[in-house]
C-alpha positions as CSV (number, residue, x, y, z in Angstrom):
1,M,15.3,2.6,3.2
2,I,16.4,-0.4,1.3
3,V,17.5,0.0,-2.4
4,H,18.4,-3.1,-4.4
5,E,21.8,-2.9,-6.1
6,T,20.2,-2.9,-9.6
7,A,17.8,0.0,-8.8
8,I,18.6,3.5,-9.8
9,V,17.5,6.4,-7.5
10,D,18.6,9.7,-9.1
11,L,20.2,12.3,-6.9
12,G,17.5,14.7,-5.6
13,A,14.7,12.1,-5.2
14,T,13.1,12.1,-1.7
15,I,12.6,8.7,-0.2
16,G,10.9,8.1,3.2
17,I,12.1,6.0,6.0
18,G,11.4,2.3,5.7
19,T,10.7,2.4,2.0
20,R,11.9,-0.6,-0.1
21,I,12.9,-0.2,-3.8
22,W,13.4,-3.5,-5.6
23,H,15.1,-4.9,-8.7
24,W,15.5,-2.8,-11.9
25,T,13.4,0.1,-10.5
26,H,14.2,3.7,-11.6
27,V,13.2,6.7,-9.4
28,C,13.8,10.1,-11.1
29,A,15.4,13.1,-9.3
30,G,12.2,15.1,-8.6
31,A,10.1,12.2,-7.2
32,R,8.9,12.4,-3.7
33,I,8.1,9.1,-2.0
34,G,6.8,8.7,1.5
35,A,7.7,6.3,4.3
36,D,7.1,2.5,4.4
37,C,6.4,2.2,0.7
38,S,7.3,-0.8,-1.5
39,L,8.2,-0.4,-5.1
40,G,8.4,-3.7,-6.9
41,Q,10.6,-5.0,-9.7
42,N,10.8,-2.9,-12.9
43,V,8.9,0.2,-11.5
44,F,9.5,3.6,-13.0
45,V,8.7,6.8,-11.0
46,A,9.0,10.1,-13.0
47,N,10.1,13.5,-11.7
48,D,6.7,15.2,-11.1
49,V,5.3,12.4,-8.9
50,V,4.3,12.5,-5.3
51,I,3.7,9.2,-3.4
52,G,2.3,9.1,0.1
53,D,3.2,6.7,3.0
54,N,2.4,3.0,3.0
55,V,1.9,2.8,-0.8
56,K,2.5,-0.5,-2.5
57,I,3.4,-0.4,-6.2
58,Q,3.7,-3.9,-7.6
59,N,6.0,-5.1,-10.5
60,N,6.0,-3.4,-13.9
61,V,4.2,-0.2,-13.1
62,S,5.2,3.2,-14.5
63,V,4.1,6.3,-12.5
64,Y,4.4,9.1,-14.9
65,D,4.6,12.9,-14.4
66,A,1.5,14.6,-12.9
67,V,0.4,11.5,-10.9
68,R,-0.3,11.8,-7.1
69,L,-0.8,8.8,-4.9
70,E,-2.1,9.5,-1.4
71,D,-1.3,7.3,1.7
72,G,-2.2,3.6,1.5
73,V,-2.7,3.3,-2.2
74,F,-2.2,-0.2,-3.8
75,C,-1.1,-0.4,-7.5
76,G,-1.5,-3.9,-8.8
77,P,1.0,-5.6,-11.1
78,S,1.4,-4.1,-14.6
79,M,-1.4,-1.5,-14.1
80,V,-1.0,1.6,-16.3
81,F,-1.1,5.4,-15.7
82,T,-1.2,7.8,-18.6
83,N,-0.4,11.6,-18.5
84,V,-1.2,12.8,-22.1
85,Y,-4.8,12.3,-23.4
86,N,-4.0,12.4,-27.1
87,P,-0.3,11.4,-27.6
88,R,1.5,11.4,-30.9
89,S,5.1,10.4,-31.4
90,T,5.9,13.5,-33.5
91,V,4.0,16.1,-31.4
92,S,5.4,17.2,-28.0
93,R,2.6,17.6,-25.5
94,K,4.6,17.8,-22.2
95,D,2.8,21.1,-21.5
96,E,-0.5,19.3,-21.7
97,Y,-0.1,16.7,-18.9
98,R,-3.4,16.1,-17.2
99,P,-3.0,15.5,-13.4
100,T,-4.2,12.2,-11.9
101,L,-5.0,11.9,-8.2
102,V,-5.5,8.6,-6.4
103,K,-6.9,9.2,-3.0
104,R,-6.1,7.5,0.3
105,G,-6.6,3.7,0.5
106,A,-7.6,3.1,-3.1
107,T,-6.8,-0.1,-4.9
108,L,-5.9,-0.3,-8.6
109,G,-6.1,-3.9,-9.7
110,A,-3.6,-5.7,-12.0
111,N,-3.5,-4.6,-15.6
112,C,-6.1,-1.8,-15.1
113,T,-5.5,1.5,-17.0
114,I,-6.1,4.9,-15.4
115,V,-6.6,7.5,-18.2
116,C,-5.0,10.8,-17.2
117,G,-7.0,13.7,-15.7
118,V,-9.2,11.6,-13.3
119,T,-9.5,11.4,-9.5
120,I,-9.9,8.0,-7.9
121,G,-11.8,8.5,-4.6
122,E,-10.8,7.2,-1.1
123,Y,-10.9,3.5,-0.7
124,A,-12.2,3.0,-4.2
125,F,-11.5,-0.4,-5.8
126,V,-10.7,-0.7,-9.5
127,G,-10.9,-4.3,-10.7
128,A,-8.2,-6.1,-12.7
129,G,-8.2,-5.1,-16.4
130,S,-10.6,-2.2,-16.1
131,V,-10.2,1.1,-17.9
132,V,-11.0,4.2,-15.9
133,N,-11.7,7.3,-18.0
134,R,-13.7,9.4,-15.6
135,D,-13.7,10.3,-11.9
136,V,-14.4,7.5,-9.4
137,K,-16.4,8.1,-6.2
138,A,-15.1,7.2,-2.8
139,H,-15.6,3.5,-1.9
140,A,-16.8,2.7,-5.5
141,L,-16.2,-0.8,-6.9
142,M,-15.3,-0.2,-10.6
143,V,-15.0,-2.9,-13.3
144,G,-15.1,-3.2,-17.1
145,V,-14.1,-1.3,-20.2
146,P,-14.9,1.5,-19.7
147,A,-15.1,1.0,-16.0
148,R,-18.6,1.3,-14.4
149,R,-19.6,1.1,-10.7
150,I,-21.1,-2.2,-9.7
151,G,-21.0,-1.7,-5.9
152,W,-19.3,-0.3,-2.9
153,M,-16.3,-1.3,-0.9
154,C,-15.4,-1.0,2.8
155,A,-12.1,0.6,3.8
156,C,-11.0,-3.0,4.8
157,G,-11.4,-4.2,1.2
158,L,-14.6,-6.2,1.5
159,R,-17.6,-5.6,-0.7
160,L,-20.5,-3.9,1.0
161,A,-24.1,-5.2,0.5
162,G,-27.4,-3.4,0.9
163,H,-28.5,0.2,1.1
164,G,-29.2,2.7,3.9
165,D,-27.2,1.9,7.1
166,V,-24.8,-1.0,6.3
167,Q,-22.3,-2.6,8.5
168,C,-19.2,-4.5,7.2
169,A,-18.0,-7.8,8.6
170,C,-15.1,-5.7,10.1
171,N,-17.7,-3.7,12.1
172,Q,-17.2,-0.4,10.1
173,S,-20.6,1.3,9.4
174,Y,-21.7,3.1,6.2
175,I,-24.6,5.0,4.8
176,I,-25.2,3.8,1.2
177,D,-27.6,5.2,-1.4
178,T,-27.6,5.0,-5.2
179,E,-25.0,7.8,-5.6
180,R,-22.7,7.5,-2.6
181,C,-21.2,5.4,0.1
182,K,-20.1,7.3,3.3
183,Q,-18.5,5.9,6.4
184,H,-20.2,6.8,9.7
185,G,-18.1,9.1,11.9
């Protein structure tokens, strides 16, 4: 584990082997972070957060309570998580946090916003600046405000074309119809 001298890792936080924590990052005491992760400059990780292995969190991202990131998730620069659906400065709603789950291999593009209470499917790809306010299917390519599905993505990060049996340039095979994309095998 590498922790930059300006970073703060509170006593009690669990950090996996090979994880790198960079400038001005704060990891709270209850956070659990897996192996071989990278937390960029000015990242905040709250107490009730679980981060899997090989997760990349770019600069200026706050991972708030009730967020779970599975293995291989990518969080682009300045993307945003929320944990309260209807916040007010004068009304405490800490008992109303809505859990957010980002499944294995998903990509959250720069400056996108993930509204609390949603699940982002495996290998989904949320485009830069998009606002996700409902669940996202596995392999879905989501863009816009609010985000809508415009296609499907391979686990390797390339956009898939066609319907039925589809093969990516990386040789992975999928079955695609109007409602789902499923990897063969």
